[in-house]
C-alpha positions in Angstrom: -92.5 265.2 297.5 -89.2 264.3 295.8 -88.2 265.5 292.3 -88.6 262.1 290.7 -92.0 261.7 292.3 -93.2 265.0 290.8 -91.9 263.8 287.4 -93.8 260.5 287.7 -97.0 262.4 288.5 -96.7 264.8 285.6 -95.8 262.0 283.2 -99.2 260.4 283.8 -101.1 263.5 282.8 -102.6 263.0 279.3 -102.5 266.7 278.5 -98.7 266.8 279.0 -98.2 263.8 276.7 -100.4 265.4 274.0 -98.8 268.9 274.1 -95.1 268.0 274.3 -94.9 264.4 273.2 -94.2 263.0 276.6 -92.0 266.0 277.9 -92.6 266.8 281.5 -93.4 270.3 282.6 -92.4 271.1 286.2 -93.7 273.6 288.7 -90.0 274.5 289.1 -89.9 276.2 285.6 -87.6 279.1 286.0 -86.9 280.3 282.5 -83.2 280.0 282.8 -80.6 277.3 282.6 -79.1 275.8 285.8 -76.0 277.6 287.0 -73.2 275.3 288.1 -72.3 277.8 290.8 -75.7 277.7 292.5 -76.9 275.3 295.1 -80.4 275.2 293.5 -80.9 272.6 290.7 -83.9 273.4 288.5 -85.2 270.7 286.1 -87.4 272.6 283.7 -89.0 271.9 280.4 -85.8 272.6 278.4 -83.8 270.1 280.5 -86.5 267.4 280.3 -86.9 267.9 276.6 -83.2 267.4 276.1 -83.2 264.2 278.2 -86.2 263.0 276.2 -84.7 263.7 272.8 -81.4 262.1 273.8 -83.3 258.9 274.8 -85.4 258.9 271.7 -82.4 259.3 269.4 -80.6 256.4 271.1 -83.5 253.9 271.4 -85.9 255.2 268.6 -88.9 255.2 271.0 -90.4 257.3 273.8 -89.3 256.4 277.3 -91.7 254.9 279.7 -92.7 256.9 282.8 -90.3 254.8 284.9 -87.5 255.4 282.4 -88.2 259.1 282.4 -88.0 259.1 286.2 -84.6 257.4 285.9 -83.3 259.9 283.4 -84.3 262.8 285.6 -82.8 261.2 288.7 -79.5 260.6 286.8 -79.5 264.2 285.6 -79.9 265.4 289.2 -77.1 263.1 290.4 -74.9 264.3 287.6 -75.5 268.0 288.5 -74.9 267.4 292.2 -71.6 265.6 291.6 -70.6 268.1 288.9 -71.2 271.2 291.0 -69.5 269.6 294.1 -66.5 268.7 291.9 -66.3 272.4 290.8 -66.7 273.6 294.4 -63.8 271.3 295.4 -61.7 272.5 292.5 -61.3 269.1 291.0 -61.4 270.6 287.5 -58.2 272.5 288.1 -55.1 271.3 286.2 -57.1 268.4 284.7 -55.8 267.9 281.1 -59.0 266.0 280.1 -61.2 268.8 281.3 -59.1 271.5 279.7 -59.1 269.6 276.4 -62.9 269.1 276.4 -63.4 272.8 277.2 -61.1 273.8 274.4 -62.9 271.5 272.0 -66.2 273.0 273.0 -64.9 276.5 272.4 -63.6 275.5 269.0 -67.0 274.0 268.2 -68.7 277.3 269.1 -66.2 279.3 267.1 -66.4 277.1 264.0 -70.2 276.3 264.0 -71.0 278.6 261.1 -68.0 277.5 259.1 -68.9 273.9 259.6 -72.3 274.5 258.1 -71.1 276.7 255.2 -71.4 275.5 251.6 -68.9 276.6 249.0 -70.1 278.1 245.7 -68.6 277.0 242.3 -66.7 280.3 242.3 -65.1 279.4 245.7 -64.1 276.0 244.3 -62.8 277.4 241.0 -60.6 279.9 243.0 -59.2 277.0 245.0 -58.6 275.0 241.9 -56.8 277.9 240.1 -54.6 278.3 243.1 -53.2 274.7 242.9 -54.4 272.8 239.9 -51.6 270.2 240.3 -53.2 269.0 243.5 -56.4 268.1 241.8 -55.0 266.8 238.5 -55.8 263.2 237.6 -53.0 260.7 237.3 -51.3 260.3 233.9 -52.2 257.3 231.8 -49.5 254.8 230.6 -49.2 252.7 227.5 -46.8 249.8 228.1 -45.8 246.2 227.3 -44.8 243.7 229.9 -43.2 240.3 230.1 -44.0 238.3 233.2 -41.1 236.1 234.5 -42.7 234.5 237.5 -42.3 234.9 241.2 -39.1 236.7 242.4 -36.3 234.2 242.7 -32.7 233.7 241.6 -33.8 231.7 238.6 -36.4 234.3 237.6 -33.7 237.1 237.8 -31.4 235.0 235.7 -34.2 234.6 233.1 -34.8 238.3 233.3 -31.2 239.1 232.3 -31.3 236.7 229.4 -34.8 237.8 228.2 -33.8 241.5 228.4 -30.7 240.9 226.2 -32.9 239.2 223.6 -35.6 241.9 223.7 -33.0 244.7 223.3 -31.6 243.0 220.2 -35.1 243.0 218.7 -35.7 239.3 219.4 -38.7 237.4 220.7 -38.4 236.6 224.3 -41.8 234.8 224.6 -40.0 231.6 225.7 -39.1 233.2 228.9 -42.6 234.3 229.8 -44.6 232.6 232.6 -48.3 232.0 232.6 -50.3 234.7 234.4 -53.7 236.4 234.1 -52.1 239.5 232.6 -52.1 241.2 229.2 -48.9 241.6 227.3 -49.8 245.2 226.5 -51.9 247.9 228.1 -53.2 251.0 226.3 -53.6 254.3 228.1 -54.1 252.6 231.5 -54.6 254.7 234.5 -52.9 254.3 237.9 -55.9 252.7 239.5 -56.3 249.9 236.9 -52.5 249.3 236.8 -52.4 249.2 240.6 -55.3 246.7 240.7 -53.4 244.3 238.4 -49.8 244.8 239.4 -49.8 246.8 242.7 -49.4 250.5 243.5 -45.6 250.3 243.6 -45.5 248.9 240.1 -47.7 251.7 238.9 -45.5 254.3 240.5 -42.3 252.7 239.0 -43.7 252.9 235.5 -43.5 256.7 235.5 -39.8 256.6 236.2 -38.8 254.2 233.5 -37.3 255.4 230.2 -39.6 255.5 227.1 -39.4 253.1 224.2 -37.0 250.5 225.5 -37.2 247.3 227.5 -36.0 247.5 231.0 -36.3 245.7 234.3 -36.9 243.6 236.1 -39.7 245.6 237.8 -41.3 244.0 240.8 -45.1 243.7 241.2 -47.3 241.9 243.6 -47.0 238.8 241.4 -43.3 238.8 240.8 -40.8 240.0 238.2 -41.6 241.8 234.9 -39.6 243.2 232.0 -41.4 246.4 230.9 -41.3 248.8 227.9 -43.1 252.1 228.4 -44.3 253.4 225.1 -46.1 256.5 226.2 -47.1 258.5 229.3 -50.2 260.6 228.6 -50.7 263.5 230.8 -54.2 264.1 232.0 -56.0 267.3 230.9 -56.4 270.0 233.5 -59.2 269.1 235.9 -62.5 271.0 236.1 -64.5 271.8 239.2 -67.0 269.2 238.2 -64.3 266.5 238.1 -62.7 267.4 241.4 -65.7 268.8 243.2 -65.6 266.5 246.2 -61.9 266.9 246.9 -62.2 270.7 246.3 -65.2 270.9 248.7 -63.3 269.0 251.4 -60.3 271.2 251.1 -62.4 274.4 251.1 -64.4 273.3 254.1 -61.2 272.3 256.0 -59.6 275.7 255.3 -62.8 277.6 256.1 -63.1 275.9 259.5 -59.4 276.4 260.3 -59.7 280.1 259.4 -62.7 280.5 261.6 -60.9 278.9 264.5 -57.8 281.1 264.0 -59.8 284.3 263.9 -61.8 283.4 267.0 -58.6 282.6 268.9 -57.0 285.8 267.8 -59.9 287.8 269.1 -60.0 286.0 272.4 -56.3 286.0 273.1 -56.2 289.8 272.7 -57.9 290.0 276.1 -55.2 288.0 277.8 -51.7 288.9 279.1 -49.6 285.9 278.1 -46.3 285.6 279.9 -43.9 282.8 279.0 -41.2 282.5 281.6 -37.9 281.1 280.5 -36.4 278.5 282.8 -33.5 279.9 284.9 
């Protein structure tokens, strides 16, 4: 009797369905995983359970007996080809195989680090080390005069309007209609960027305080701008920066675990780097 036939027979036993939710139990149960170096392929309860779970996760239902037979047949095909490929040395000098094996070793080395959760003390330590990284953007109070889309005429109007404003005059006659406020109080970078674009928000921080200047380009066109105040954000707290802190802590923790695992493994190797002659 072939292996798929045995699988079909066992799948039709009600007791098997009841005890292990459709997982086949084979007479070939050996208690150990298949060895790629052996000529004997054993499909045991562990293997069948893995195939069943993979199918259920993908299709959100139990496989039919015929589908289970197909899964087992595919597994046997896979093992036969895999072991023959190893026997023929087809894995040698294969960059894809090397990369996948490296990634699996890294996954094993960093498994605990991946699952670790930082405490508030861990996050506070990280925050104290580099508070500037987690500080919120400063807020800006400014006035603006919109002059229309960027064009030679708009730039000429900008020069004329700027001269009027710097002499204390009213340059409203130069303004163009736009869904923008003439003044913004303590606006953060996100809200400024939403209205004017990120480049405009960044440019505001570099402008002199208390005087009209420009033109400054936004996503809409040209503006004359007077920055009245730049309000620095207060130092961040763990609660305010928790997600970014947790991401950075997790990344550093995984990287540290990988480096430590590599250092321990490489100690057992004699690495020789030959220089080209």
